[in-house]
C-alpha positions in Angstrom: -24.4 13.7 -10.8 -23.9 17.1 -9.6 -25.3 19.7 -11.9 -24.4 23.3 -13.1 -27.8 24.9 -10.9 -26.5 23.0 -8.0 -23.2 24.2 -8.3 -24.4 27.8 -8.9 -26.5 27.9 -6.0 -24.1 26.8 -3.7 -21.5 29.5 -4.9 -24.3 31.9 -4.0 -25.3 30.7 -1.2 -21.8 30.5 0.2 -20.3 33.8 -1.1 -23.3 36.5 -0.9 -26.2 34.9 2.0 -23.5 33.4 4.6 -21.1 35.9 3.8 -22.9 38.8 4.8 -24.4 37.1 7.9 -20.3 36.6 8.6 -19.6 39.9 8.2 -22.4 41.3 10.6 -21.7 39.1 13.2 -18.2 39.5 13.3 -19.0 43.0 13.1 -16.2 43.7 10.1 -19.2 45.4 8.4 -21.0 48.1 11.0 -22.4 50.4 8.9 -23.4 51.0 5.7 -20.7 50.4 3.4 -19.4 50.1 -0.5 -17.8 47.1 0.2 -20.1 44.7 2.2 -19.0 41.3 3.7 -20.3 39.4 0.2 -18.5 41.7 -1.8 -15.1 41.5 0.4 -15.2 37.8 0.5 -15.9 37.7 -3.2 -13.2 39.8 -3.9 -10.9 37.4 -2.3 -12.1 34.4 -3.1 -12.2 35.3 -7.0 -8.8 37.1 -7.2 -7.2 34.4 -5.3 -8.5 32.1 -7.9 -7.5 34.4 -10.2 -4.1 34.8 -9.1 -2.8 33.3 -6.0 -0.2 36.2 -5.5 -2.2 38.9 -6.5 -1.4 42.4 -5.5 -3.7 44.8 -4.1 -4.1 47.0 -7.0 -5.3 43.4 -9.0 -7.8 42.5 -6.0 -9.0 46.3 -6.7 -9.6 45.6 -10.2 -11.0 42.2 -8.9 -13.6 44.0 -6.7 -14.2 46.1 -9.8 -15.4 43.4 -11.9 -17.8 42.6 -9.0 -18.9 45.9 -8.9 -17.7 47.7 -6.5 -15.2 50.9 -6.9 -12.2 50.8 -4.3 -8.4 52.1 -3.6 -5.6 49.6 -3.2 -5.1 51.5 -0.2 -8.4 51.4 0.8 -8.7 47.5 0.2 -5.6 47.5 2.2 -7.4 49.1 5.3 -9.9 46.6 5.4 -7.9 43.9 6.3 -8.7 43.7 10.1 -9.1 40.7 12.7 -13.1 41.1 12.1 -12.2 40.6 8.5 -10.5 37.3 9.0 -12.8 36.1 11.3 -15.9 37.0 8.5 -13.7 35.2 6.1 -13.4 31.8 8.4 -16.5 32.1 9.0 -17.3 31.7 5.2 -14.3 28.6 4.9 -16.2 27.0 8.1 -19.7 27.0 5.9 -18.3 25.9 2.7 -16.5 23.0 3.9 -19.9 20.7 5.1 -21.4 21.7 1.5 -21.8 18.4 -0.2 -22.1 18.6 -4.2 -22.7 14.9 -5.3 -21.3 13.3 -8.2 -21.9 10.7 -10.5 -19.3 7.5 -9.5 -16.4 7.8 -11.2 -16.2 4.9 -14.5 -13.3 2.2 -12.7 -15.5 -1.0 -12.3 -13.1 -2.1 -9.3 -14.3 1.1 -7.5 -17.6 0.6 -8.1 -17.8 -2.5 -5.5 -17.3 -0.3 -2.6 -20.1 1.8 -0.9 -17.2 4.7 -0.3 -13.6 4.9 -0.2 -11.7 7.9 1.8 -8.1 9.0 1.8 -6.8 11.1 4.1 -3.6 13.3 4.7 -3.0 16.5 6.5 -0.5 19.3 6.0 0.4 22.5 7.9 0.8 26.3 6.4 3.0 28.7 7.8 1.5 31.9 9.5 3.3 35.4 10.2 4.8 34.9 14.4 2.2 37.0 15.8 -0.8 34.7 15.1 0.8 32.0 17.2 -1.9 32.6 19.5 -4.6 32.1 17.3 -3.2 29.1 15.2 0.0 27.8 17.2 2.3 26.1 15.3 4.2 22.6 16.1 8.1 24.5 16.4 9.8 22.1 14.5 11.4 24.3 12.0 15.3 24.3 11.5 14.9 27.8 13.6 12.8 28.7 17.0 10.4 31.5 14.7 9.8 29.1 11.9 6.8 27.0 13.0 5.6 29.3 15.9 2.3 30.1 13.7 1.1 27.6 11.4 -2.4 26.6 10.3 -3.1 22.6 10.1 -5.6 21.2 7.3 -7.3 17.7 7.7 -7.8 16.6 4.1 -9.9 14.0 3.3 -10.6 12.9 -0.3 -14.0 10.6 -1.4 -12.8 8.9 -4.6 -15.3 5.7 -3.8 -12.1 3.5 -3.6 -11.2 0.8 -1.3 -8.5 -2.0 -0.5 -8.6 -5.5 0.3 -6.1 -8.1 0.9 -4.2 -9.5 -2.4 -3.4 -7.3 -5.8 -6.0 -5.2 -5.3 -4.5 -4.0 -2.2 -1.5 -3.6 -3.8 -2.9 -1.4 -6.3 -5.2 0.4 -4.2 -2.7 1.0 -1.3 -1.1 3.6 -4.2 -4.2 5.4 -4.2 -3.0 7.2 -0.9 -0.7 9.3 -2.8 -3.5 10.7 -4.4 -4.3 12.5 -1.3 -0.5 13.7 -0.8 -0.6 14.8 -4.4 -4.1 17.0 -3.3 -1.9 18.8 -0.6 0.7 19.2 -3.3 -1.7 21.1 -5.4 -3.2 22.9 -2.6 0.2 24.5 -1.4 1.9 24.7 -5.0 -0.9 25.8 -7.1 -2.6 27.6 -4.6 0.1 29.3 -3.4 -1.7 28.9 0.7 1.4 29.8 2.3 3.6 32.9 0.3 1.8 36.1 0.4 2.9 39.2 -1.1 2.1 41.1 2.8 3.7 40.9 6.0 0.4 42.5 7.7 -0.9 39.4 9.4 -4.5 40.1 9.1 -4.3 40.0 5.5 -2.1 37.1 5.4 -5.1 35.0 7.7 -7.5 36.6 5.0 -5.9 35.1 2.2 -5.5 32.3 3.2 -8.7 31.6 4.4 -10.2 32.9 0.9 -7.9 30.7 -1.0 -9.3 27.7 0.9 -12.8 28.3 -0.3 -11.4 28.8 -3.4 -9.7 25.1 -3.4 -13.2 23.8 -1.8 -14.7 25.5 -4.9 -12.6 23.8 -7.9 -14.0 20.2 -6.9 -17.7 21.6 -7.0 -16.8 22.6 -10.4 -14.8 19.7 -11.3 -17.6 17.3 -10.6 -20.2 18.3 -12.7 -17.5 17.7 -15.8 -15.1 15.7 -15.0 -15.2 13.7 -12.1 -16.7 10.4 -14.1 -13.6 10.3 -15.9 -11.0 8.1 -14.3 -8.0 10.1 -16.4 -8.6 13.8 -15.2 -6.0 15.7 -14.2 -6.7 18.3 -11.1 -3.7 20.1 -12.0 -5.2 21.2 -15.3 -8.6 21.3 -14.2 -7.2 24.0 -11.6 -5.1 26.1 -14.2 -8.2 25.9 -16.3 -10.7 27.2 -13.8 -7.9 30.0 -12.9 -7.7 31.2 -16.9 -11.8 31.7 -15.9 -12.0 33.0 -12.7 -12.8 36.6 -13.8 -15.2 35.6 -16.1 -16.7 33.4 -13.3 -16.8 36.9 -10.7 -18.5 38.8 -13.7 -21.3 36.6 -14.0 -21.7 36.1 -10.5 -22.6 39.7 -10.2 -25.4 39.0 -12.9 -27.1 36.7 -10.8 -27.6 32.6 -11.0 -28.8 32.1 -14.9 -25.9 34.4 -15.9 -23.0 32.4 -13.5 -25.1 29.5 -14.8 -24.0 30.4 -18.3 -20.7 30.7 -17.4 -20.1 27.9 -15.7 -21.6 25.8 -18.7 -18.7 27.3 -20.6 -16.2 25.9 -17.9 -17.5 22.8 -17.4 -17.2 22.3 -21.5 -13.6 23.6 -21.2 -12.7 21.0 -18.4 -14.2 18.2 -20.4 -12.7 19.0 -23.4 -9.4 18.9 -21.8 -7.4 18.3 -18.8 -6.4 14.5 -19.0 -3.8 12.4 -18.1 -1.8 11.0 -20.7 -1.4 7.1 -20.6 2.0 6.0 -19.9 4.0 2.8 -20.2 6.8 2.6 -18.3 5.3 3.6 -15.2 1.3 3.5 -15.4 -0.6 6.0 -14.0 -2.7 5.1 -10.9 -5.9 5.2 -12.7 -4.5 2.9 -15.6 -3.7 0.7 -12.7 -7.0 0.4 -11.4 -8.9 0.1 -14.4 -6.5 -3.3 -15.5 -7.9 -4.7 -12.1 -11.5 -5.8 -13.9 -13.4 -8.3 -12.8 -12.1 -10.6 -15.5 -8.3 -9.8 -14.3 -9.0 -10.9 -10.6 -11.1 -13.9 -11.5 
């Protein structure tokens, strides 16, 4: 099962060492600056976790939480093409990070080695970014989808299917990955931006995706073993603690670990789905398919 030190180490690695290296290689940071690559990325990630529709002033406040004093106007000036490439490098480094989790407590799923559900979604971008991220052009108007970022999402739930009634129920698990995409776009506010500046929009999308990857890192240390967990409620709870995590982040790995323990306890105390009689939740149907039921 994932431990708090593992999550804290992954966060520190991606948002500090990787971010500073990305800032140098992309030439986002070329001289000494109070807003180094790591602080810039941390500001966007924690600020986006706290409020996906954060204003420049709110992001400047997040930077202050992280120990950097910068005006909203000064922060605005840092949204450049190099900044977008920097945050993209951090996202690329975050994707392969694996935080192991204990298997979910559903007898049916424990019969399988691994279960993957896949889906894809698109995030519309400003048309001037079409050369970088070409869209499908399938909108109602010609300019609607000229630039878009397509996301391929795979969720490992340790679930599988077979013929018969098991397959009928497990097929319904396919809907869960669609809920993940919906959660990312609605709760994570991937597409909307307060700005029309294309490089800021792209920086925000990349940073929000890093934040959305961090959410399951925290979840696996507290909620993953519970079949009735609610990712939506967990996302809302984590949002409330985002600036607390940012404040602890600058104090070191020990303080970050203590802050993550608070989040862990908060998530475990709630964030559960209520059982339904008329239209059972997917976890209820899966739990019902025990070996005794199928014998």
